[in-house]
MITORTOR-8037 format. One line per field, with one value per atom (N, C-alpha, C): residue number from 1; atom name; x, y, z. Coordinates in steps of 0.05 Angstrom, whole numbers, plus 5000, padded with zeros to 4 digits. Each point is the difference from the previous one (the first is absolute). Layout:
BEGIN
seq: (NUM	...)
atom: (CA	...)
X: (X	...)
Y: (Y	...)
Z: (Z	...)
//
This chain:
BEGIN
seq: (1	1	1	2	2	2	3	3	3	4	4	4	5	5	5	6	6	6	7	7	7	8	8	8	9	9	9	10	10	10	11	11	11	12	12	12	13	13	13	14	14	14	15	15	15	16	16	16	17	17	17	18	18	18	19	19	19	20	20	20	21	21	21	22	22	22	23	23	23	24	24	24	25	25	25	26	26	26	27	27	27	28	28	28	29	29	29	30	30	30	31	31	31	32	32	32	33	33	33	34	34	34	35	35	35	36	36	36	37	37	37	38	38	38	39	39	39	40	40	40	41	41	41	42	42	42	43	43	43	44	44	44	45	45	45	46	46	46	47	47	47	48	48	48	49	49	49	50	50	50	51	51	51	52	52	52	53	53	53	54	54	54	55	55	55	56	56	56	57	57	57	58	58	58	59	59	59	60	60	60	61	61	61	62	62	62	63	63	63	64	64	64	65	65	65	66	66	66	67	67	67	68	68	68	69	69	69	70	70	70	71	71	71	72	72	72	73	73	73	74	74	74	75	75	75	76	76	76	77	77	77	78	78	78	79	79	79	80	80	80	81	81	81	82	82	82	83	83	83	84	84	84	85	85	85	86	86	86	87	87	87	88	88	88	89	89	89	90	90	90	91	91	91	92	92	92	93	93	93	94	94	94	95	95	95	96	96	96	97	97	97	98	98	98	99	99	99	100	100	100	101	101	101	102	102	102	103	103	103	104	104	104	105	105	105	106	106	106	107	107	107	108	108	108	109	109	109	110	110	110	111	111	111	112	112	112	113	113	113	114	114	114	115	115	115	116	116	116	117	117	117	118	118	118	119	119	119	120	120	120	121	121	121	122	122	122	123	123	123	124	124	124	125	125	125	126	126	126	127	127	127	128	128	128	129	129	129	130	130	130	131	131	131	132	132	132	133	133	133	134	134	134	135	135	135	136	136	136	137	137	137	138	138	138	139	139	139	140	140	140	141	141	141	142	142	142	143	143	143	144	144	144	145	145	145	146	146	146	147	147	147	148	148	148	149	149	149	150	150	150	151	151	151	152	152	152	153	153	153	154	154	154	155	155	155	156	156	156	157	157	157	158	158	158	159	159	159	160	160	160	161	161	161	162	162	162	163	163	163	164	164	164	165	165	165	166	166	166	167	167	167	168	168	168	169	169	169	170	170	170	171	171	171	172	172	172	173	173	173	174	174	174	175	175	175	176	176	176	177	177	177	178	178	178	179	179	179	180	180	180	181	181	181	182	182	182	183	183	183	184	184	184	185	185	185	186	186	186	187	187	187	188	188	188	189	189	189	190	190	190	191	191	191	192	192	192	193	193	193	194	194	194	195	195	195	196	196	196	197	197	197	198	198	198	199	199	199	200	200	200	201	201	201	202	202	202	203	203	203	204	204	204	205	205	205	206	206	206	207	207	207	208	208	208	209	209	209	210	210	210	211	211	211	212	212	212	213	213	213	214	214	214	215	215	215	216	216	216	217	217	217	218	218	218	219	219	219	220	220	220	221	221	221	222	222	222	223	223	223	224	224	224	225	225	225	226	226	226	227	227	227	228	228	228	229	229	229	230	230	230	231	231	231	232	232	232	233	233	233	234	234	234	235	235	235	236	236	236	237	237	237	238	238	238	239	239	239	240	240	240	241	241	241	242	242	242	243	243	243	244	244	244	245	245	245	246	246	246	247	247	247	248	248	248	249	249	249	250	250	250	251	251	251	252	252	252	253	253	253	254	254	254	255	255	255	256	256	256	257	257	257	258	258	258	259	259	259	260	260	260	261	261	261	262	262	262	263	263	263	264	264	264	265	265	265	266	266	266	267	267	267	268	268	268	269	269	269	270	270	270	271	271	271	272	272	272	273	273	273	274	274	274	275	275	275	276	276	276	277	277	277	278	278	278	279	279	279	280	280	280	281	281	281	282	282	282	283	283	283	284	284	284	285	285	285	286	286	286	287	287	287	288	288	288	289	289	289	290	290	290	291	291	291	292	292	292	293	293	293	294	294	294	295	295	295	296	296	296	297	297	297	298	298	298	299	299	299	300	300	300	301	301	301	302	302	302	303	303	303	304	304	304	305	305	305	306	306	306	307	307	307	308	308	308	309	309	309	310	310	310	311	311	311	312	312	312	313	313	313	314	314	314	315	315	315	316	316	316	317	317	317	318	318	318	319	319	319	320	320	320	321	321	321	322	322	322	323	323	323	324	324	324	325	325	325	326	326	326	327	327	327	328	328	328	329	329	329	330	330	330)
atom: (N	CA	C	N	CA	C	N	CA	C	N	CA	C	N	CA	C	N	CA	C	N	CA	C	N	CA	C	N	CA	C	N	CA	C	N	CA	C	N	CA	C	N	CA	C	N	CA	C	N	CA	C	N	CA	C	N	CA	C	N	CA	C	N	CA	C	N	CA	C	N	CA	C	N	CA	C	N	CA	C	N	CA	C	N	CA	C	N	CA	C	N	CA	C	N	CA	C	N	CA	C	N	CA	C	N	CA	C	N	CA	C	N	CA	C	N	CA	C	N	CA	C	N	CA	C	N	CA	C	N	CA	C	N	CA	C	N	CA	C	N	CA	C	N	CA	C	N	CA	C	N	CA	C	N	CA	C	N	CA	C	N	CA	C	N	CA	C	N	CA	C	N	CA	C	N	CA	C	N	CA	C	N	CA	C	N	CA	C	N	CA	C	N	CA	C	N	CA	C	N	CA	C	N	CA	C	N	CA	C	N	CA	C	N	CA	C	N	CA	C	N	CA	C	N	CA	C	N	CA	C	N	CA	C	N	CA	C	N	CA	C	N	CA	C	N	CA	C	N	CA	C	N	CA	C	N	CA	C	N	CA	C	N	CA	C	N	CA	C	N	CA	C	N	CA	C	N	CA	C	N	CA	C	N	CA	C	N	CA	C	N	CA	C	N	CA	C	N	CA	C	N	CA	C	N	CA	C	N	CA	C	N	CA	C	N	CA	C	N	CA	C	N	CA	C	N	CA	C	N	CA	C	N	CA	C	N	CA	C	N	CA	C	N	CA	C	N	CA	C	N	CA	C	N	CA	C	N	CA	C	N	CA	C	N	CA	C	N	CA	C	N	CA	C	N	CA	C	N	CA	C	N	CA	C	N	CA	C	N	CA	C	N	CA	C	N	CA	C	N	CA	C	N	CA	C	N	CA	C	N	CA	C	N	CA	C	N	CA	C	N	CA	C	N	CA	C	N	CA	C	N	CA	C	N	CA	C	N	CA	C	N	CA	C	N	CA	C	N	CA	C	N	CA	C	N	CA	C	N	CA	C	N	CA	C	N	CA	C	N	CA	C	N	CA	C	N	CA	C	N	CA	C	N	CA	C	N	CA	C	N	CA	C	N	CA	C	N	CA	C	N	CA	C	N	CA	C	N	CA	C	N	CA	C	N	CA	C	N	CA	C	N	CA	C	N	CA	C	N	CA	C	N	CA	C	N	CA	C	N	CA	C	N	CA	C	N	CA	C	N	CA	C	N	CA	C	N	CA	C	N	CA	C	N	CA	C	N	CA	C	N	CA	C	N	CA	C	N	CA	C	N	CA	C	N	CA	C	N	CA	C	N	CA	C	N	CA	C	N	CA	C	N	CA	C	N	CA	C	N	CA	C	N	CA	C	N	CA	C	N	CA	C	N	CA	C	N	CA	C	N	CA	C	N	CA	C	N	CA	C	N	CA	C	N	CA	C	N	CA	C	N	CA	C	N	CA	C	N	CA	C	N	CA	C	N	CA	C	N	CA	C	N	CA	C	N	CA	C	N	CA	C	N	CA	C	N	CA	C	N	CA	C	N	CA	C	N	CA	C	N	CA	C	N	CA	C	N	CA	C	N	CA	C	N	CA	C	N	CA	C	N	CA	C	N	CA	C	N	CA	C	N	CA	C	N	CA	C	N	CA	C	N	CA	C	N	CA	C	N	CA	C	N	CA	C	N	CA	C	N	CA	C	N	CA	C	N	CA	C	N	CA	C	N	CA	C	N	CA	C	N	CA	C	N	CA	C	N	CA	C	N	CA	C	N	CA	C	N	CA	C	N	CA	C	N	CA	C	N	CA	C	N	CA	C	N	CA	C	N	CA	C	N	CA	C	N	CA	C	N	CA	C	N	CA	C	N	CA	C	N	CA	C	N	CA	C	N	CA	C	N	CA	C	N	CA	C	N	CA	C	N	CA	C	N	CA	C	N	CA	C	N	CA	C	N	CA	C	N	CA	C	N	CA	C	N	CA	C	N	CA	C	N	CA	C	N	CA	C	N	CA	C	N	CA	C	N	CA	C	N	CA	C	N	CA	C	N	CA	C	N	CA	C	N	CA	C	N	CA	C	N	CA	C	N	CA	C	N	CA	C	N	CA	C	N	CA	C	N	CA	C	N	CA	C	N	CA	C	N	CA	C	N	CA	C	N	CA	C	N	CA	C	N	CA	C	N	CA	C	N	CA	C	N	CA	C	N	CA	C	N	CA	C	N	CA	C	N	CA	C	N	CA	C	N	CA	C	N	CA	C	N	CA	C	N	CA	C	N	CA	C	N	CA	C	N	CA	C	N	CA	C	N	CA	C	N	CA	C	N	CA	C	N	CA	C	N	CA	C	N	CA	C	N	CA	C	N	CA	C	N	CA	C	N	CA	C	N	CA	C	N	CA	C	N	CA	C	N	CA	C	N	CA	C	N	CA	C	N	CA	C	N	CA	C	N	CA	C	N	CA	C	N	CA	C	N	CA	C	N	CA	C	N	CA	C	N	CA	C	N	CA	C	N	CA	C	N	CA	C	N	CA	C	N	CA	C	N	CA	C	N	CA	C	N	CA	C	N	CA	C	N	CA	C)
X: (4379	5023	4988	5023	4993	5009	4988	5009	4996	5012	5002	4983	4995	4983	5018	5028	5005	5025	5000	5015	4994	5018	4980	5007	4995	4996	5027	5016	5022	5021	5028	5014	5028	5014	5031	5020	5014	5021	5027	5021	5028	5005	4996	5010	5019	5011	5008	4997	5002	4990	5018	5027	5024	5020	5021	5031	5011	5010	5030	5005	5003	5005	4984	5007	4976	4981	5005	4983	4972	5004	4979	4975	5007	4981	4982	4976	4977	4977	4982	4979	4972	4990	4981	4970	4982	4974	4986	5002	4993	4974	4991	4983	5005	4982	5008	4998	5018	4991	4975	4984	4984	5009	4987	5006	4989	5021	4988	5001	4990	4991	5022	5023	5027	5017	4987	5019	4990	5021	4993	5011	4979	5009	5001	5026	5011	5000	4992	5004	5026	5015	5032	5007	5015	5010	5022	5022	5033	5005	5015	5017	5024	5018	5027	5018	5024	5014	5023	5003	5024	5010	5027	5015	4990	4983	4984	4983	4987	4981	5018	5024	5012	5010	4998	5015	4977	4974	4977	4997	4999	4997	5022	5021	5023	4993	4983	4996	5021	5014	5018	4993	4975	4988	4974	5000	4976	5009	4976	4993	4992	4982	4995	4964	4993	4973	4989	5010	4996	4975	4982	4976	5010	4991	5002	4973	4996	5017	5002	5032	5000	5008	4981	5003	5022	5019	5024	4993	5019	4996	4990	5025	4999	4988	5003	4986	4995	4982	4987	4982	4989	4979	4971	4979	4973	4982	4973	4977	4977	4989	4982	4980	4994	4978	4978	5008	4986	5007	4983	5006	4989	5018	4985	4987	4982	4977	5013	5024	5019	5022	5006	5015	4993	5018	4987	5030	4987	5029	5011	4984	5005	4968	5004	4974	5003	4977	4998	5010	5012	5015	5025	5009	5023	5021	5015	5036	5017	5004	5018	5024	5016	5030	4996	5017	4998	5022	5000	5023	4991	4998	4992	5013	5022	5019	4984	4998	4989	4968	4992	4964	4998	4975	4994	4993	4990	4982	5011	5030	5017	5006	5017	5010	4991	5017	4993	5004	5005	5006	4974	4983	4970	4982	4975	4985	4984	5001	4985	5022	4994	5025	4979	5004	4986	5024	4994	5016	4984	5016	4987	5003	4981	5000	5023	5018	5018	5025	4998	5019	5000	4975	4994	5000	5006	4998	4999	4989	4994	5027	4992	5032	5007	5028	5008	4990	4994	4986	5021	5019	5026	5007	4990	5015	4973	5004	4983	4999	4984	4998	5020	5024	5024	5016	5005	5020	4988	4975	4989	5006	4994	5002	5028	5016	5026	5013	4988	5016	4992	4973	4994	5025	5007	5027	5024	5005	5025	5002	4977	4993	5004	4983	5003	5024	5015	5026	5020	4997	5017	4998	4972	4996	5015	4993	5006	5029	5021	5021	5014	4989	5009	4992	4977	4981	5010	4991	4994	5029	5010	5025	5032	4991	5031	4993	4974	4992	5019	5002	5012	4991	5023	5004	5006	4985	5016	5030	5017	5031	5009	4989	5019	5009	5020	5003	4988	4989	4992	5013	5007	5008	4979	4989	4979	5012	5004	5017	4977	5002	4974	4984	4998	4976	4988	4999	4987	4976	4995	4973	4977	4979	4980	5001	5010	5002	5022	5015	5025	4993	4984	4993	4984	4983	4982	5016	5022	5010	5020	5017	5017	4984	4973	4981	4992	4995	4988	5027	5017	5030	5009	4991	5008	4979	4976	4978	5005	5013	5012	5018	5010	5025	5028	5002	5026	5013	5029	5022	4993	4996	5004	5019	5004	5029	4976	5001	4987	5010	5000	5017	4982	5013	4976	5032	4984	5015	5000	5012	4993	5002	5009	4993	4975	4979	4979	4982	5008	4994	5009	5026	5006	4988	4996	4980	4978	4980	4979	4999	5021	5001	5005	5018	5006	4976	4979	4980	4982	5003	4979	5015	5017	5003	5029	5014	5016	5030	5015	5024	5018	5008	5020	4992	4995	4993	5028	5004	5019	4997	5009	5001	5017	4995	5016	5023	4987	5014	5029	4998	5027	5005	4986	5004	5014	5014	5013	4977	4978	4981	5017	5013	5014	5016	5011	5018	4983	4978	4979	4988	4991	4994	5015	5024	5018	5007	4995	4996	4984	4982	4971	5002	5004	4993	5032	5011	5033	4998	4983	4993	4986	4994	4979	4970	4985	4975	4991	4970	4983	4985	4988	4983	5005	4995	5003	4963	4989	4978	5016	4997	5010	4973	5002	4977	5010	5031	5010	5027	5009	5018	5026	5020	5020	5023	5021	5030	4998	4980	4999	4988	4981	4994	5017	5018	5029	5014	5003	5018	4983	4965	4989	4998	4998	5005	5025	5027	5018	5003	4971	5006	4981	4987	4975	5027	4992	5015	4990	5018	4996	4978	4983	4972	4977	5011	4979	4977	4980	4979	4999	4995	4993	4972	4986	4975	4996	4979	5003	4967	4991	4974	5003	4984	5001	5005	5022	5003	5021	5014	5026	5024	5018	5019	5024	5009	5015	5028	5022	5027	4998	4995	5015	5006	4991	5008	5000	4985	4997	4971	4999	4972	4987	4979	4984	4959	4990	4970	4983	4986	4985	4974	4987	4967	4994	4967	4977	4987	4983	4982	4970	4991	4977	4975	4976	4985	4974	4998	4975	4987	4979	4985	5018	5015	5022	5024	5014	5020	4992	4977	4987	4993	4986	4999	5036	5013	5025	5004	5004	5010	4985	4968	4989	5006	5003	5004	5030	5014	5029	5001	4979	5000	4988	4978	4985	5012	5024	5010	5009	5011	5031	4991	5002	4986	5038	4989	5027	4999	5027	4999	5007	4984	4998	5009	5021	5011	4986	4992	4994	5009	5020	5008	4994	4976	4991	4965	4983	4978	4987	4988	4990	4971	4985	4968	4996	4983	4994	5012	4992	5006	5028	5016	5028	5017	4987	5011	5028	4996	5027	5025	4992	5019	5012	4981	5007	5019	4995	5020	5018	5008	5028	5011	4988	5016	5011	4980	5007	5027	5003	5023	5025	4996	5023	5016	4990	5009	5001	5018	4999	4979	4978	4973	5007	4998	4997	4974	5000	4972	4983	4977	4974	4991	4990	4985	4968	4991	4964	4991	4978	4980	4973	4987	4980	4973	4982	4981	4982	4994	4985	5014	5031	5015	5001	4998	4996	5027	5021	5022	5020	5025	5020	5022	5008	5022	5026	5017	5020	5023	5013	5017	4992	4977	4986	5014	5008	5016	5028	5023	5027	5007)
Y: (4874	5021	5015	5012	5019	5025	5018	5029	5019	5017	5020	5031	4992	5014	5028	5000	5027	5001	4979	4993	5013	5024	5012	4983	5008	4985	5004	5019	5007	5013	5000	5008	5008	5016	5016	4976	4998	4977	5010	5000	4998	4978	5002	4980	5010	4973	5015	4986	5020	4987	4990	5001	4984	5000	4980	5003	5021	5010	5018	5008	5031	5017	5003	5015	5010	5012	5021	5016	4986	4973	4983	4999	5004	4999	5018	5002	5014	4996	5015	4995	4997	4980	4988	5002	5005	4993	4977	4969	4980	4988	4979	4988	4982	5003	4983	4969	4985	4972	4988	4981	4984	4976	4993	4975	4977	4984	4971	4985	4980	4982	4998	5001	4992	5026	5023	5023	5016	5027	5014	5035	5011	5032	5016	5010	5018	5026	5018	5033	5000	5010	5003	5025	5004	5017	5011	4975	4999	4980	5009	4979	5006	4975	5001	5005	5011	5005	4989	4984	4972	5003	4989	4998	4979	4985	4982	5019	5017	5011	5017	5008	5017	4974	4979	4979	4994	5002	4993	5026	5020	5028	5004	4991	4998	4974	4978	4982	4977	4998	4979	4975	4998	4973	4996	5016	4999	4971	4989	4971	4999	5022	5011	4995	4995	4996	5024	5023	5020	5021	5004	5013	5033	5020	5027	5010	5026	5011	4976	5004	4980	5011	4992	5017	4994	5008	4990	4994	4989	4998	4972	4988	4974	4989	5028	4989	5030	4995	5026	4992	5018	4999	5017	4988	5021	4977	5012	4988	4986	4972	4991	5016	4996	5018	4982	4973	4987	4963	4985	4977	4975	4982	4986	4972	4992	4979	4978	4990	4979	5009	5020	5015	4997	4984	4999	5009	5012	5003	5031	5016	5028	5014	5025	5012	5030	5009	5029	5020	5020	5013	4999	4973	4986	5019	5008	5004	4983	4997	4985	5004	4982	5005	4972	5005	4986	4999	4984	4997	4988	5018	5001	4985	4987	4989	4976	5006	4973	5007	5021	5005	5009	5000	5007	5026	5019	5021	5021	5004	5023	4996	5023	5000	5017	5006	5020	5032	5005	5028	5013	4999	5001	5011	5010	5007	4970	4979	4973	4976	4978	4981	4975	4987	4971	4973	4985	4974	4978	4977	4970	5004	4988	5008	4983	4980	4991	5017	5020	5023	5022	4994	5025	4984	5024	4992	5019	4999	5024	5015	5025	5012	4994	4992	5003	5020	4999	5020	5021	4996	5022	5012	4996	5014	5022	5025	5020	4991	5020	4988	5005	5020	5015	4968	4990	4982	4968	4997	4977	5002	5022	4998	5000	5005	5002	4963	4983	4978	4972	4997	4973	4985	5013	4986	4998	5024	5001	4976	5005	4976	4977	4988	4971	4993	5020	4987	5003	5019	4993	4980	4990	4978	4976	4995	4983	4992	5018	5002	4991	5011	4990	4974	4998	4973	4983	5003	4976	4991	5016	5000	4991	5020	4997	4983	4999	4984	5009	5027	5014	4987	4998	4991	5017	4997	5019	4989	5025	4996	5003	4989	5010	5025	5006	5026	5002	5028	4996	5032	4993	5029	5005	5031	5013	5016	4994	5024	5008	5024	5022	5000	5006	4998	5026	5017	5024	5009	4981	5005	4983	4998	4986	4973	4987	4965	5000	5019	4999	5011	5012	5019	4982	4985	4974	4979	4994	4973	5003	5028	4995	4999	5012	4998	4969	4988	4974	4977	5015	4980	5003	5023	5003	4989	4999	4988	4966	4986	4973	4998	5024	4990	5006	5010	4994	5031	4996	5020	5011	5032	5009	5021	4999	5010	5011	5030	5002	5032	5001	5017	5019	5027	5026	5011	5018	5013	5027	5014	5021	5004	5021	5014	4991	5011	5002	4972	4981	4978	4982	5003	4989	5006	5022	5015	4987	4992	4991	4967	4991	4972	4997	5022	4997	5008	5015	5003	4974	4985	4981	4973	5003	4984	4976	5006	4984	4994	4980	5005	5014	4993	5016	5014	5033	5003	5011	4998	4999	5021	5024	5018	4995	4980	4992	5023	5028	5018	5005	4993	5003	4979	4982	4973	4980	4985	4969	4982	4990	4982	4971	4992	4978	4999	5019	5002	5002	5019	5000	4969	4986	4974	4989	4997	4980	5008	5025	5011	4984	4995	5003	4965	4987	4969	4993	4996	4988	4980	4978	4976	5006	5019	5002	5001	5018	5006	4975	4998	4977	5003	5019	5004	5028	5005	5024	5005	5016	5012	5028	4985	5025	5014	5022	5020	5018	4994	5019	4983	5010	4985	5018	4995	5016	4996	5012	4988	5004	5015	4999	4975	4979	4979	4978	5007	4982	4997	5024	5002	4984	5008	4982	4966	4996	4970	4992	5013	4989	4997	5015	4993	4980	4984	4974	4978	4988	4979	4972	4978	4975	4989	4995	4987	5019	5024	5029	4996	5019	5002	5028	4998	5026	4999	5020	5007	5023	5007	5021	4997	5023	5011	4992	4988	5000	5026	5005	5025	5010	4991	5013	4978	5008	4987	4996	4974	4986	4995	4999	4995	4975	4989	4976	4982	4974	4980	4996	5020	5006	4985	4975	4987	5016	5005	5019	4993	5007	4991	5028	4997	5023	4993	5025	4999	5016	5002	5025	5001	5025	5001	4992	4978	4989	5008	5013	5005	4975	4993	4980	5008	4988	5006	4983	4985	4992	5013	5017	5017	5026	5006	5027	5000	4975	4997	4996	4991	5002	5024	5017	5031	5013	4999	5012	4996	4970	4994	5007	5000	5011	5027	5014	5023	5013	4983	5007	4985	4981	4994	5023	5018	5023	5018	5025	5016	4999	5001	5010	5025	5012	5030	4998	5018	4992	5038	4997	5031	5005	5023	5020	5021	5002	5021	5023	4995	5014	4997	5022	4995	5015	4993	5014	5003	5011	4997	4988	4981	4989	5013	5029	5018	4997	5001	4999	4975	4981	4972	5004	5013	5003	5009	5024	5005	4983	4980	4977	4986	4994	4985	5011	5024	5017	4995	5003	5003	4974	4976	4971	4998	5010	4994	5020	5012	5021	4978	4986	4978	5005	4990	5006	5005	4976	5007	4982	5013	4990	4985	4982	4992	4998	5008	5004	5028	4996	5022	4993	5021	4991	5022	4991	5020	4995	5028	4999	5016	4976	5008	5028	5009	5019	5027	4994	5026	5021	5018	5031	5009	4995	5001	4983	5003	4986	5008	4977	5012	4984	5010	4983	5001	4970	5003	5001	4987	4995	4992	4975	4996	4990	5008	4993	4973)
Z: (4911	5011	5022	5024	5019	4991	5009	4996	5020	5004	5021	4983	4973	4982	4997	5000	5002	4972	4990	4977	4973	4985	4979	4975	4975	4980	4987	5003	4989	5026	4992	5017	4994	5013	4995	5000	4980	5005	4990	5005	4984	4984	4977	4980	4979	4991	4972	4974	4981	4975	4976	5011	4986	5019	5006	5009	4992	5025	4999	5030	4999	5026	5013	5028	5018	4979	4982	4990	4992	4997	4987	5022	5017	5030	4994	4994	5004	5008	5009	5008	4979	5000	4987	5019	4984	5015	4980	5022	4981	5019	4994	5013	5025	5018	5024	4991	5006	4989	5018	4986	5008	5020	5022	5020	4988	5011	4982	5033	4999	5028	5022	4992	5013	5004	4990	5001	5021	5007	5013	4991	4997	4995	5025	4997	5024	4992	5010	4998	5011	4986	5006	5014	5022	5010	4998	5010	4985	4984	4976	4985	5010	4996	5001	4975	4999	4975	5000	4982	5005	4972	5002	4971	4986	5009	4988	4982	5008	4981	4980	5009	4975	4976	5013	4982	4974	5021	4975	4982	5004	4990	4975	5006	4978	4984	5004	4987	5001	5020	5007	5007	5001	5003	4987	4974	4983	4985	4997	4985	4977	4986	4977	5005	5024	5006	5016	5001	5017	4986	5022	4985	5011	4983	5013	4993	5020	5020	5023	5003	5029	5031	5011	5028	5018	5007	5016	5032	5014	5027	5014	5005	5012	5026	5019	5030	5009	5019	5015	5022	5009	5020	4993	5012	5005	5013	4989	5018	4975	5015	4972	4994	4976	4989	4989	4988	4991	5004	5000	5007	4982	4990	4984	5022	4988	5011	5015	4997	5001	5025	5000	5022	5028	5018	5027	5020	5018	5017	4997	4986	4986	5003	5003	5013	4987	4990	4987	5021	4995	5013	5010	5006	5017	4982	5020	4994	4991	4976	4983	4997	4990	4983	4979	4980	4975	4972	4989	4979	4979	4980	4967	4982	5007	4975	4996	4967	4984	4999	5009	5001	4972	4985	4972	5002	5022	4997	5011	5000	5008	5032	5004	5027	5025	5011	5019	5000	4975	4992	4994	5013	4991	5023	4999	5021	5011	4983	5009	4985	5008	4994	5004	4975	5013	4997	5021	5007	5007	4989	5018	5024	5014	5030	5010	4992	5002	5004	4986	5004	5018	5016	5024	5023	5014	5034	5017	5026	5016	5008	5004	5013	5025	4996	5032	5015	5022	5022	5003	5007	5003	4978	4973	4977	4998	4987	4989	4967	4985	4974	4985	5011	4978	5006	5024	5005	4992	5000	4989	4978	4979	4969	4992	5018	4988	5006	5020	5009	4985	4982	4993	4983	4980	4981	5024	5009	5011	5025	5016	5018	4996	4984	4989	4986	4984	4995	5016	5025	5024	5016	5002	5011	4992	4966	4989	4998	5008	4997	5027	5021	5025	5009	5002	5012	4977	4972	4983	4988	4987	4989	5018	5018	5017	5026	5007	5025	5023	5007	5022	5016	5026	5022	5020	5026	5027	5002	5003	5006	4977	4970	4979	4984	4989	4996	4965	4999	4966	4993	4974	4992	4974	5005	4986	4976	4972	4986	4984	5003	4989	5014	5031	5018	5001	4988	5002	4987	4981	4985	5011	4989	5010	5011	4985	5009	5025	4990	5023	5026	5001	5024	5016	4985	5014	5007	4987	5002	5029	4999	5025	5026	5002	5022	5000	4984	5004	5006	4990	5009	5033	5011	5028	5018	4987	5015	5001	4979	5000	5024	5009	5016	4987	4977	4982	5005	5005	4992	4976	4995	4975	4986	4982	4990	4965	5004	4972	4992	4971	4989	4989	4995	4991	4977	4983	4984	5011	5021	5006	5034	5013	5021	5012	4983	5014	4994	4986	5000	5024	5007	5028	5023	4999	5028	4998	4975	5000	5008	4993	5013	5023	5009	5030	5019	4985	5015	5000	4978	4997	5018	5011	5023	4992	4972	4991	5020	5002	5017	4990	4974	4986	4972	4999	4974	4982	4978	4985	4977	5005	4979	4973	4980	4975	4987	5004	4994	5010	5024	5020	5019	5002	5020	4981	5004	4995	5008	4991	5006	5008	4982	5007	5026	5002	5029	5024	4998	5020	5004	4978	5007	5009	4995	5013	5034	5000	5033	5013	4992	5015	4991	4983	4993	4992	5017	4990	4988	5002	4986	4977	4995	4971	5015	4980	5006	4991	5011	4993	4978	4989	4981	4994	4973	4990	4980	5000	4987	4984	4974	4975	4988	5005	4988	4981	4994	4987	4978	4987	4988	4999	4981	4997	5018	4998	5010	5035	5007	5035	5003	4980	5012	4999	4981	4998	5023	5009	5027	5033	4992	5019	5002	4966	5003	5015	5001	5006	5027	5017	5025	5012	4981	5005	5010	5021	5009	4982	4997	4985	5014	4973	5012	5004	4994	5005	4977	5005	4982	4986	4973	4993	4983	5011	4980	4990	4979	4989	4987	4998	4980	4972	4982	4969	4993	4984	4987	5018	5022	5005	4988	4992	4985	5021	5002	5014	4984	5007	4988	4985	4978	4985	5020	5000	5013	5030	5012	5032	5006	5013	5009	5017	4986	5016	4992	5021	4996	4998	4972	4994	5004	5014	5007	4991	5012	4993	5021	5006	5014	4988	5008	4987	5012	4993	5009	5006	5026	5003	5027	4999	5024	5032	4992	5017	5004	4983	4996	5017	4988	5013	5037	4998	5036	5013	4992	5015	4998	4983	4998	5025	4993	5022	5028	5008	5026	5011	4979	5003	5015	4979	5015	5021	5003	5021	5030	4991	5022	5019	4981	5011	4971	5016	4967	4984	4975	4982	4988	5003	4989	4972	4987	4968	4998	4993	4990	4975	4999	4978	4983	4984	4996	4984	4987	4983	4996	4999	4994	4979	4977	4982	4998	4984	4993	4971	4999	4979	4972	4999	4980	4992	5026	4991	4994	4993	4998	4980	4981	4987	5013	5025	5008	5023	5012	5020	4982	4976	4979	4999	4996	4992	5030	5026	5019	5005	4992	5006	4984	4971	4989	5003	5013	5011	5020	5011	5018	5030	5015	5023	5019	4996	5009	5028	5023	5026	5003	5010	5004	4969	5000	4981	4998	4972	4987	5004	4998	4996	4991	4988	4988	5019	5007	5014	4986	4993	4976	5019	5020	5002	5012	5000	5012	4987	5010	4985	4991	5013	4987	5002	4986	5003	5019	5016	5019	4991	4991	4991	5027	5006	5019	5025	5001	5027	5029	4992	5018	4997	5004	4991	5012)
//
């Protein structure tokens, strides 16, 4: 094992002792996990807060084999504190981002997180720790949707429904880079303004605008593809705008109407997918909107903010933050 000598025996971590509401998230003092030959110990700077974290907290994905206390946090960023002997291509002190899903020793809501080296990659040079900590799950998912599930090409028209959260804000930027014409939906005027700032061709406020009418004006013969990041009646209006033979894709967990042929996908962390994400961001910077920043101690408040809804971009926890700053970026 290679170490910078700075990791303590114990650490502060936000964990749950039972499933339930945000109040279950409390600060614990737990052991820093030991590093195996193929693992990386990261000193966490920033942890992402996502709806998937809330689902874990509520027990929606429980399989009966959970161990408590359970440290949450699927993704984040920090610096390497220790390396297993069989880890290559990473170095002590490297700024990295990673994805903790499926790891057995806890997540990013902590001062340190232990990951398989395959789930860790050097941070893109254009991102700071806040942005890099916010993007692993959303970036990998957006790439999987735009490139793998849809195979989006230059000249095509894409409709992204539910585009103002983490996956959508990355997906619309990737789609524009692929040369597509992008129609994107928001739930409110502030979301519409965010999408305009991110470069979409048509930003639709579903509270006041008719998405089907706008899509038919932009693409009279129908849109080529739909990326469904939210369900509901507005999605049905979007689907009516799809041309014959067009493609619908959605992340697993987003419900599409029964009988509608659609491709489900997930963002999967591998060295190859992380390399694609990093290369994409390094080729031209990605805007990573962060709507609220909280300290580790305020993780429960971060989850309450998440569950109030209408999150534009991402919420993050900063481990060493001196104070929480809510609604940092609108």
